[in-house]
C-alpha positions in Angstrom: 0.9 27.8 -14.3 4.0 29.9 -14.1 4.8 31.5 -10.7 7.8 33.0 -9.1 7.9 30.3 -6.4 6.2 27.0 -5.6 5.5 25.0 -2.5 5.0 21.3 -3.3 5.2 17.9 -1.7 7.4 15.3 -3.4 6.3 11.8 -2.6 8.5 8.7 -3.4 8.2 5.0 -2.7 11.2 3.0 -3.6 11.5 -0.6 -4.8 13.3 -1.6 -1.6 10.0 -1.3 0.3 11.4 0.7 3.2 8.5 3.2 3.1 7.1 6.4 1.6 9.4 9.5 1.6 7.7 12.9 1.6 9.4 16.2 1.3 7.9 19.7 1.4 10.0 21.8 -0.9 10.0 25.5 -1.8 11.3 26.0 -5.4 12.3 29.3 -6.9 12.7 29.0 -10.7 15.7 30.5 -12.5 18.7 29.6 -14.6 19.9 27.7 -11.5 16.9 26.8 -9.5 16.9 27.5 -5.7 15.2 25.1 -3.3 14.7 24.6 0.4 13.3 21.5 2.1 11.1 22.8 4.9 9.9 19.4 6.2 10.7 15.8 5.3 9.8 12.4 6.8 9.8 8.7 5.9 6.7 6.7 6.7 7.7 3.1 7.0 5.3 0.6 5.5 3.2 -1.4 7.9 4.0 -5.2 8.0 0.8 -5.8 6.1 1.7 -3.4 3.3 5.2 -4.7 3.1 3.9 -8.2 2.6 1.2 -7.1 0.1 3.7 -5.1 -2.0 6.3 -7.9 -2.1 3.7 -10.4 -3.4 1.4 -8.2 -5.5 3.5 -8.7 -8.6 2.3 -12.3 -8.8 -1.4 -11.6 -8.3 -4.2 -11.4 -10.9 -5.3 -8.2 -12.6 -8.4 -8.1 -10.5 -6.5 -8.3 -7.3 -4.0 -5.7 -8.4 -6.7 -3.2 -9.4 -8.4 -3.7 -6.0 -5.2 -3.3 -4.1 -4.4 -0.2 -6.2 -7.5 1.5 -4.8 -6.6 0.5 -1.3 -3.0 1.7 -1.8 -4.2 5.0 -3.1 -6.4 5.5 0.0 -3.4 4.4 2.2 -1.1 6.9 0.5 -3.6 9.7 0.9 -3.7 9.1 4.7 0.1 9.2 4.9 0.2 12.4 2.9 -2.5 14.1 5.0 -0.8 12.9 8.2 2.4 14.6 7.0 0.6 17.8 6.2 -1.0 17.8 9.7 2.2 17.0 11.6 4.0 19.9 9.9 1.0 22.3 9.9 1.4 22.9 6.1 -0.9 25.1 4.0 -1.0 26.8 0.6 0.5 23.7 -1.1 0.6 24.1 -4.9 0.6 20.4 -5.7 1.4 16.9 -4.5 4.0 15.4 -6.9 3.8 11.6 -6.4 5.9 8.9 -8.0 3.7 6.0 -6.8 5.0 2.6 -6.1 6.4 0.7 -9.1 4.9 -2.7 -9.5 5.8 -3.4 -13.2 8.4 -1.8 -15.3 8.9 -3.4 -18.7 9.6 -0.6 -21.2 10.9 -3.1 -23.8 7.4 -4.5 -23.8 5.8 -1.0 -23.8 4.4 -0.7 -20.3 5.2 0.5 -16.8 2.8 0.6 -13.8 2.9 2.4 -10.5 0.4 1.9 -7.7 -1.3 5.1 -6.4 -1.3 7.1 -9.7 -5.0 7.7 -9.5 -7.3 10.7 -9.7 -8.7 9.5 -6.4 -5.5 10.6 -4.7 -6.4 14.3 -5.5 -10.0 13.7 -4.4 -9.0 12.1 -1.1 -6.3 14.7 -0.2 -8.1 17.7 -1.6 -5.0 18.9 -3.4 -3.9 19.0 -7.0 -1.8 15.9 -7.8 0.8 15.4 -10.5 1.7 11.7 -11.0 2.2 8.9 -13.5 5.5 10.4 -14.7 6.7 7.2 -16.5 3.9 6.1 -18.8 4.1 9.0 -21.4 7.8 8.4 -21.9 7.3 4.7 -22.5 4.5 5.5 -24.9 7.1 7.7 -26.8 9.5 4.8 -27.0 11.6 5.6 -24.0 12.6 3.6 -20.9 10.4 5.7 -18.6 13.5 6.0 -16.4 15.6 7.4 -14.9 13.6 10.5 -14.2 15.9 12.3 -11.8 18.4 13.7 -14.3 16.4 17.0 -14.8 16.9 17.6 -11.0 20.6 16.7 -11.2 21.0 19.3 -14.0 18.9 22.1 -12.5 19.8 21.6 -8.8 23.2 19.9 -8.6 25.2 21.1 -11.6 28.4 21.7 -9.5 29.0 17.9 -9.6 30.4 15.9 -12.5 28.0 13.1 -11.8 25.2 12.2 -9.4 24.9 8.6 -8.1 21.8 7.3 -6.3 22.0 4.1 -4.3 18.5 3.0 -3.7 16.7 -0.2 -4.7 18.9 0.2 -7.8 22.0 2.3 -8.5 21.4 5.0 -11.1 23.7 7.6 -12.5 23.5 11.0 -14.2 26.5 12.3 -16.0 27.7 14.1 -19.2 29.6 12.2 -21.9 30.7 13.8 -25.2 28.6 16.8 -24.3 25.5 14.7 -24.0 23.6 14.2 -20.8 23.1 10.5 -20.1 21.5 8.6 -17.2 20.9 5.0 -16.6 20.5 2.2 -14.1 23.8 0.5 -13.2 22.8 -2.5 -11.1 20.6 -3.6 -8.3 21.5 -2.5 -4.7 19.1 -2.6 -1.8 16.5 -4.7 -3.6 19.0 -7.6 -3.4 20.9 -6.6 -0.2 17.6 -6.4 1.8 16.4 -9.6 0.3 19.5 -11.4 1.5 19.5 -9.7 5.0 15.9 -10.9 5.5 17.2 -14.5 5.3 18.7 -13.7 8.7 15.4 -12.0 9.9 16.9 -8.6 9.5 15.1 -5.8 7.6 18.4 -4.7 6.1 22.1 -5.1 6.8 22.8 -1.9 8.8 26.1 -0.3 7.7 26.9 -3.5 5.7 28.3 -5.0 8.9 27.0 -8.5 8.0 28.5 -8.3 4.5 31.8 -7.2 5.9 32.0 -10.4 8.0 31.4 -12.6 5.0 33.8 -14.2 2.5 33.8 -13.7 -1.3 32.2 -16.5 -3.3 34.2 -16.0 -6.5 32.2 -18.3 -8.8 29.1 -16.4 -7.9 30.8 -13.0 -8.4 31.8 -14.2 -11.9 28.2 -15.0 -12.7 27.0 -11.6 -11.5 29.6 -9.8 -13.5 28.7 -11.7 -16.7 25.0 -10.7 -16.8 24.0 -9.4 -20.2 22.5 -6.1 -19.1 25.9 -4.7 -18.1 27.1 -5.0 -21.7 24.2 -2.9 -23.2 24.7 0.7 -24.0 22.5 3.4 -22.4 19.6 4.2 -22.3 18.7 1.3 -20.1 16.8 0.8 -16.9 16.0 -2.0 -14.4 12.9 -3.2 -12.6 12.2 -5.8 -9.9 11.3 -8.2 -12.7 15.0 -8.2 -13.8 16.1 -8.9 -10.3 13.8 -11.9 -10.0 14.7 -13.3 -13.4 18.5 -12.6 -13.4 19.8 -12.2 -9.8 17.7 -14.5 -7.6 18.2 -17.6 -9.7 22.0 -17.2 -9.4 21.7 -16.7 -5.7 19.5 -19.8 -5.5 22.3 -21.9 -7.0 24.4 -21.0 -4.0 21.7 -21.3 -1.4 23.9 -23.6 0.8 26.3 -20.6 1.4 26.1 -18.4 4.5 24.0 -15.2 4.2 27.0 -13.1 5.1 29.0 -14.7 2.2 26.2 -14.0 -0.3 26.0 -10.4 1.0 29.7 -9.9 0.8 29.7 -11.2 -2.8 26.9 -9.0 -4.0 28.3 -6.0 -2.3 31.6 -6.5 -4.0 29.7 -6.9 -7.3 27.9 -3.6 -6.8 31.2 -1.8 -6.0 32.9 -3.2 -9.2 30.0 -2.1 -11.4 29.8 1.4 -9.9 33.6 1.8 -9.7 34.0 1.4 -13.5 31.2 4.0 -14.1 33.3 7.1 -13.3 36.4 8.7 -14.6 39.5 9.9 -12.7 39.0 13.0 -10.6 35.3 13.3 -11.2 33.3 14.8 -8.3 30.3 12.4 -7.7 27.4 13.3 -5.4 26.2 10.1 -3.7 22.7 9.8 -2.2 20.1 7.2 -1.3 20.0 4.6 1.5 23.1 2.8 0.1 25.2 5.9 1.0 24.8 4.9 4.6 26.2 1.4 3.9 29.7 1.9 5.2 31.1 -1.3 3.8 29.6 -0.7 0.4 31.0 2.9 0.3 34.4 1.6 1.4 34.5 -0.9 -1.5 33.3 1.6 -4.1 36.0 4.0 -3.0 38.6 1.2 -3.4 37.3 0.6 -7.0 37.1 4.1 -8.4 39.5 7.0 -9.1 36.7 9.5 -8.7 35.9 11.6 -5.5 32.7 10.5 -3.8 30.9 13.3 -1.9 28.2 12.3 0.6 25.9 15.3 1.5 23.7 15.9 4.5 21.5 13.1 5.8 18.4 15.0 4.7 19.7 15.1 1.1 20.8 11.4 1.2 17.3 10.4 2.3 15.1 12.8 0.4 16.8 13.7 -2.9 14.4 11.6 -5.0 11.3 13.0 -3.2 12.8 16.5 -3.8 13.3 15.8 -7.5 9.8 14.4 -8.0 8.6 17.7 -6.5 10.7 19.5 -9.2 9.3 17.2 -11.9 5.8 18.2 -10.9 6.6 21.9 -10.9 8.1 21.7 -14.4 5.0 19.8 -15.5 2.8 22.6 -14.1 4.9 25.1 -16.0 4.7 23.1 -19.2 8.4 22.8 -19.3 10.6 19.8 -20.3 11.3 17.4 -17.4 12.3 14.3 -19.4 15.2 14.1 -21.9 15.3 11.9 -25.0 19.1 11.5 -24.5 18.4 9.9 -21.1 15.4 7.6 -21.7 15.7 7.0 -25.4 12.3 8.4 -26.2 11.5 10.1 -29.5 11.7 13.7 -28.1 12.3 15.8 -25.0 8.9 16.3 -23.3 7.0 17.4 -20.2 5.6 14.3 -18.5 3.1 13.6 -15.7 -0.7 13.6 -15.4 -2.3 16.5 -13.6 -5.4 15.7 -11.5 -7.6 18.3 -9.9 -9.2 17.5 -6.5 
């Protein structure tokens, strides 16, 4: 379906469980694509769904399949609410990432809640979803998926850094486009903040009050994943198996000291990612963490550029909208050089209502 313009909804749920981001985007294809975000909103998860999603990983297959149906219905209500609030019509498609529950590409599978035909039936709109599975089937990591957007929409930057549940980067090295996950960010920072009954550490203020636990920092820095070459990606399983046990060994330490130490760890891993004088676009919730951004700037020779708040919050939703449009057009939206799959391809399942 090739048209001169598209109006789509990009729908994104991140691993940090802060909610569902929805952006209504108009795209005009071209050598450099034009886009405009006409409406955008984050719908915070209810306490019930936050609890469900944080524990569902440990449940049986039967429970997960049941909750997947309930989540799909919940997601459809959020999407229809967004459409109603903003009085939207003539939408070409809903392009939905779903909520990642499992991501184990090395074992050949990845699974996101809400990637169901039922979503198209309940909303009454065409849905493009399940963007990761095909890539994993082709031997890839199924992630990151945002690089196509970085190339088509933000090519004026040398690199794009997203600070969400995980930090991921898109950049060119030796004339090859590469992208990969760097380290955990809000998955761990939020987990630690919740020890003090906070949803998150706003602005990194609690971390800034803390003191560095050097032996713990050394253990973080020595994790095997950091010494692997791209393509590589991370999931919540990795956080639970690699990060949480290290934190548990220092559970007698103050929360602010644990936050300080992990924030410094993030800044060191990100700081070493970029070269001198590179222009780096920074988006995602972590871009609002003033203490984290201060430390990253201290540990890099690159120039970090923070855009408008709308782009900080909704860049991933925007790009999943683009992924869906490219899928509708039958055009490549996933690169072998990024994910390690066998060939460039157009990924995503299209469901009719």
